[in-house]
N, C-alpha and C positions, 0 to 999 in steps of 0.2 A: 504494500500500500504506500502511496506517495501523498504527502500532505504539502500543500502550498500555503504559506503563511503571509499575511499582509501586515501592514503597520499597526493597526489597532490591537490585534492580539499580542504582538510583540511588546508594545508599550505596556499593555495590561499585565503581561507576564513579568516585566521588569520593575514596574512601579507598584510598590506595595499598597499605596493609597488609591490606586485606580479603582473605579467602581467595578470593573470586570476582573480584577486581580485573582480572586478566588476561583472564578470560572476558568481563567487561563491556566492556573496551577493545576486544576482538576484535569484539564486536557492532557497534561504531561503524563498522566497515568495510562492513557490509551494511545498516546502519540507514538509514531514509529521512531526508530533510533535517530533518523535524520529527517528534518523538514526542509523544504526548498523554498527559496524566495528569490528576489532579484535585487540588483544593485540599487535600483530606485527605492525600493522598500527600505533597505538598510540606510540609505541616505536620509529618507524622510523620518525614519525612527530616530536617527542621530539628531536631526534637527529638533524634533519634538522633545526629546529627552533634554537636550542642552537648553532649549528655550524655557523649559520649566525648572531648570536648575538641578536636574538629575545627572548622576554619573552615567557615563556610557560604557563603563567597564563590564557590566553584566552582559551587554549586547556583544561586546568583543569576546567575552568568555563563552557565550553560546556558539559563536563561530569557531573559536579556538578548540573547543572540545569536539567539534564535528557535528553537533546537533543542528546547527543552522548552516545551510549551504546555499550560496548564491550560484544558481545555474542558468540564469537568464540575464546576462549583462546587456545593458542598453547603452 
């Protein structure tokens, strides 16, 4: 199974105060080992995290561990 992830769920997963954070964390229990996204989603996620004063380290950790993979460069 392949999952494609967009900006909203990524932000919700990373930001503990996000209204959808618990839902996003629950999805990890059924998610495949790797989820796929594109460079544009990563860029937008970085923008939203920085704009709201959140660290981007968790996003980079998701990529470094291999969970988040960008397979659709634009």
